[in-house]
Residue, then its C-alpha position, 0 to 999 in steps of 0.5 A: x198259837x202253833x207249836x213252832x212259835x212256842x218252841x222259838x219263844x222257849x229257845x229265845x228265853x234259854x238263849x237269854x238266860x245263858x247270855x245273862x249267866x255269862x255276863x254275870x260270871x264275867x262281872x263276879x270275877x271282879x271284886x265284889x261290890x257287895x262284900x258279903x262274907x261267905x260265912x255270913x250267907x248260907x248256900x241257899x242265899x247265895x244261890x238265890x242271889x245268883x238267880x236274882x242277878x241273872x234275872x236282872x241281867x236278863x231283864x236288862x237285855x230284854x229291855x234293850x232288845x225291846x227298845x231296838x225292836x220298837x225302834x225298828x217297828x216305828x221305822x218300818x211303820x214310818x216307811x210303810x206310811x210314807x210309801x202308802x200315803x205318797x205312792x204314785x198310785x191310789x190304794x183303796x180297801x173296800x169290803x164285800x159291800x163295795x164300801x171304802x174302808x181305807x184309802x191313801x192320800x194319793x187316792x184323795x188327790x187323784x179324785x180331788x176328794x178329801x179322804x174323809x169323804x172317801x171312807x165309808x162311801x161306795x166305790x161305785x160313786x167314784x166311777x164315771x157314769x158310762x162305766x158303772x155297769x162295767x164296775x158292777x159286773x167286774x165286782x161280782x166277778x171279783x167276789x167269785x174268785x178265790x182269795x189271793x188271786x189278783x184281777x185287773x180292769x180299766x175304768x173311767x173314774x170321775x173326779x170331784x170337778x166332773x172331769x174323768x180319767x182312765x184308771x187301771x185297777x188291780x184288785x186282790x181278794x183277801x180275808x183280814x184278821x177278823x176273818x172278813x172279806x176285803x178287796x185291796x185295790x190299786x189305781x194307776x192313772x193311765x190317761x196319758x197312756x190312753x192318749x198316747x195309744x190314741x195318737x199312735x193309732x191316729x199316726x198309724x192310720x195317717x201313715x197309711x193314708x192315701x198320700x204316699x209317705x217315706x221317711x229317711x234318716x239324716x243322710x236321706x237314706x229311706x228307712x220306711x215307706x207306706x202302702x200308698x207310696x208303693x201303690x203310687x211308685x210301684x216300688x216295694x219297701x224291700x226295693x227302696x229301704x236303704x236307698x236314697x230317693x234319687x232312685x225315683x228321679x225322672x231327670x226332668x229337673x236340673x241341679x239348680x232345682x234340687x239345690x233350691x229345694x234343699x236350701x229351703x229345707x235347710x233354712x226353714x225345715x220345710x219345702x213343698x212343690x210339684x216334682x216330676x218323678x218316675x215310677x218303677x215301670x218307667x212312667x213319668x208322673x207329676x206329684x205334689x211333694x211335701x218335705x219336713x225336717x225332724x229335729x232332736x232336742x239339740x236342733x239336729x236333724x234326725x229324719x226327713x218325712x216326705x209325703x206326696x200326692x200323685x196329681x197327674x190326673x188332676x193336672x190333666x183335668x185342669x188342662x182339660x178344664x182350661x181347654x174347655x174354658x178357652x177353646x171351642x170343643x167342636x173346632x179346637x179354636x179359641x172361643x169367645x172368652x179367649x178371643x176377648x182376652x187376646x183382643x184386650x192384649x192386642x189393643x194394648x200392644x197397638x197403642x204402644x207400637x202404633x200398628x193397626x189390628x183388624x177384626x173379621x166377623x165371618x157368618x156362614x150364609x144359610x147355615x140354618x137350612x143345612x142343619x134343618x135339611x141334613x141335620x146338625x151332625x153334618x152341620x158340625x162337619x161343615x163348621x170344622x172344615x170352615x175352621x180349618x180353611x180359615x186357619x190356613x188363610x192367616x199368619x202365625x200369631x193371628x187368631x181364628x175363633x169360633x164364638x158360637x153357632x156358625x159365627x167365626x171371628x178372625x183377629x189380624x195383628x201387626x198390620x201397617x201403621x197407615x190405616x189405608x195400607x192396613x185396610x188393604x192388607x185386611x181386604x186381601x186376607x178377607x178375599x182369600x178367606x171368601x175364596x177358600x170358603x167358596x170351594x165345595x165341601x165334602x160332608x160325608x156323602x154330600x157334596x155341599x157348596x156355601x158362601x159366607x159374609x164377612x164384616x171388617x173393622x180396623x182398630x188401634x189401641x185408642x179408638x174403641x173398647x172390646x165390646x164396641x169393636x165386636x158390636x161394630x164388626x157384627x154390624x158390618x157383617x150384617x151389612x155384608x149380608x144385606x148387600x147380597x151375601x158372599x161378600x165383605x163389608x167394612x164398618x162405617x159411622x152410619x152403621x154406628x148410628x143405625x146401631x144406636x137407633x136400634x138400641x133406643x128402639x128396643x128400649x122404647x119397645x119395652x116401655x111401649x108394652x108396659x105403658x099401653x102405647x100400642x093400638x089396633x087399627x082396623x082395615x076393612x075387607x069388603x065383598x063385591x057389593x061393597x059391604x064390609x065383611x071383616x077387618x084386618x087387625x094392624x098394630x100401630x105404635x103411638x110413640x110419645x115423641x115420634x108419633x105413630x111408628x110404622x110396623x115396618x120399623x119395629x116388627x122386625x126388631x121385635x122378632x129378633x129380640x123376642x118381644x114379638x111373643x108378648x106383642x103377638x099375644x096382646x094383638x090376638x087378645x085385643x082383637x078377640x075382645x073386640x070380636x066379642x063386643x061385635x058379637x053382641x051387636x046384631x049389625x056387626x056380629x057377622x064380622x070376622x077379624x084377621x090377625x097376623x101371626x109371626x114365625x117366631x110366635x107360630x113355632x112356639x111349642x105351646x102356640x095352639x094352647x096360647x090361642x085356645x086360652x085366649x079364645x076361652x078367656x074372651x068366649x068368642x065364636x072361633x069361626x070369626x077369628x082368622x089367622x094370617x100366615x106367610x108362605x115362608x112361615x109355613x114352609x119353614x117347617x111344613x109338618x109342624x105347621x100342618x099339625x098346628x093348623x089342623x088342631x086349631x081348625x078343628x075348633x073353628x079357627x080359620x087360616x089364610x096365606x098372606x102375601x101369596x105368590x111372593x114365595x115359593x108357592x106349591x100346590x103340594x103344600x096348598x092341598x095339605x093345609x086347612x086354608x080358607x083364604x088366599x091373599x093376593x099380594x099387593x105387589x101384583x095388584x099394584x101392577x095390574x094394567x102395568x105389567x102383563x105378567x103380574x096380571x096373569x099371575x093374579x088371574x092364575x091365583x084366582x083360578x087356582x083358589x077356586x079350583x081348591x075351594x078357597x076364597x081369595x082376597x086382593x090386598x092393596x087395591x087402590x084404583x077402580x081399574x084394579x078393582x074392576x079387573x079383579x072383579x071381572x076375573x072372579x075375585x070377590x073380596x077386596x082390601x085397600x085404600x080404595x075402600x079404607x086405609x087402616x083406622x082406629x076402632x072408633x073411626x072404623x065403627x063409624x064406617x060400619x054405621x054408614x053401611x049394612x054389614x053382611x056375612x062372608x059369602x060361602 
């Protein structure tokens, strides 16, 4: 023990003795309870007695003081235990090995583990897995620090139930009474603080989002804005804070608008809508605005928070999308979609008011020729000018629409209640349009003239659907074209009947190919000696109800709806299969077959590949296959035709021109094409002996073919007179009813068995 505590103890003893003697003196001043005679005791005895009495008083005083000290110690201990056990933070004492030697009740509660299961367990057991390495490193550092220095670390601690929480650990390194190294650790659960920090970070990020945000006080004075708000409006915080949002007003909205806005905010605490405001540079813009009222605990408004998005570009994009959806981009006229909507609306109005309306279907005559010769850019300029002229011919409230290609539809509204008068009104408008469209057009450097055909139908709300009206007016337009173009035509019931027949025909055509209702008929071709040298393959449709349907009825329909592609391949394949069978017969192996090729089929990009594939599948001699093309087909695209014909000709396939002389024949193109045969059209042959000019044409074709090294065949030969004339003028190949009509294969082969077949003369 050091000298200072010893001196303090000695001083305290002396102090107690002095106090005891003072008390004894006061006590002896009273009558003595002992009644000892001075004569009866000696001086020594009196002295001893005095000493004993002093000591007795001294002991009594010490006992009182010890009792009070004990009470104080117990009180201090109780206060310490209460503070230690029920403190809002956990206490751990761990030794140098990281073992818990003491913990308080809060630690057990915080971890959800009984105190006995905490003591004598390593502290690392209570650290979450993801932070165990952090604890190990921190504990090593704690050991290195000098005693008495406090250190802190934040760790995730694990409860007994597997959940974790964030703990703030403060660690004090000490040496205890046993000279052992210990660490006093306090732990505070800071999970709420961590969550608050995270929420603050999110709030800060959200506040600086892409949306403009401003906050006002209860009097709508701006107290805070974010960077996005500055970017959108152009105003800085210094320019806006302390002012009201009225500074941003565009003047676009009236007082009623703002009154309705604040009525909604005051009643619901919320408002959102589109608002036109003004940027700092004076530019007006439209924004989507959201306003929220913030209330205190007494439900009194403290602030207003407003967020806004600049939707100016979005609105413009929507308008552009709507325009693209409802307007033709080339002419800015309503498109088919908008036209249909307006027709529906007009049908409803005509049903209410009893007035008539009219649709006029306008198609530009020979527009494809313009596109092919001058290009699509020039064609677009023409369409734009046509749209302008049509718009100038109608009244306000009428509709001019472009529904595709060179097709326009005009809808006239509010016509007379009387059909005859309405028809005359429509006829006048249509004639005005025809006259306007008939004027010359300046297309860049080109002076161009074209005509148009117009189909017309009157309607009122009860007599037809939108689809029916469009079909009927389309039919009327085609009838106008059929009538010679550059004219107008009203729809009638006959057209409807024709349309229905066509729809049924198309349906039956689809079934015909699937159900093998098509059949090839063969019409023989003979030489000047009457010998059969080949045949033309002609398709026939054996309809289950109508019997044989002429190609004149269905080929054009098949061309228009695209079925001709499948039909053409079927004819080619069937003819080639027959050629292969004939090749195996010594008598028939020299026969060739002529197959007609449609324009749509020929101009397929893979036409050459299709033909070669059929030849390879059937393994025929290509020189026995003759493809018949028309003059108009070849002239549609002369360069493409020459290329395809040359490719196939290299493999031995031969070509002939069908109906020669009926088109715009030109020696120039004849010399470029790999043609083996010219076919004189039956219209010229039929007039031999009737029209001198036709006879001269026949003679000219025969002479031209000879000079060009081509063979020539006359079709439609029906009389001996025609045969003799052709023979006399050098035509050596013939086809027609004089020799045989087109017949089924079995009948054709019976003809062959009755005559000797020979090769085509070279």
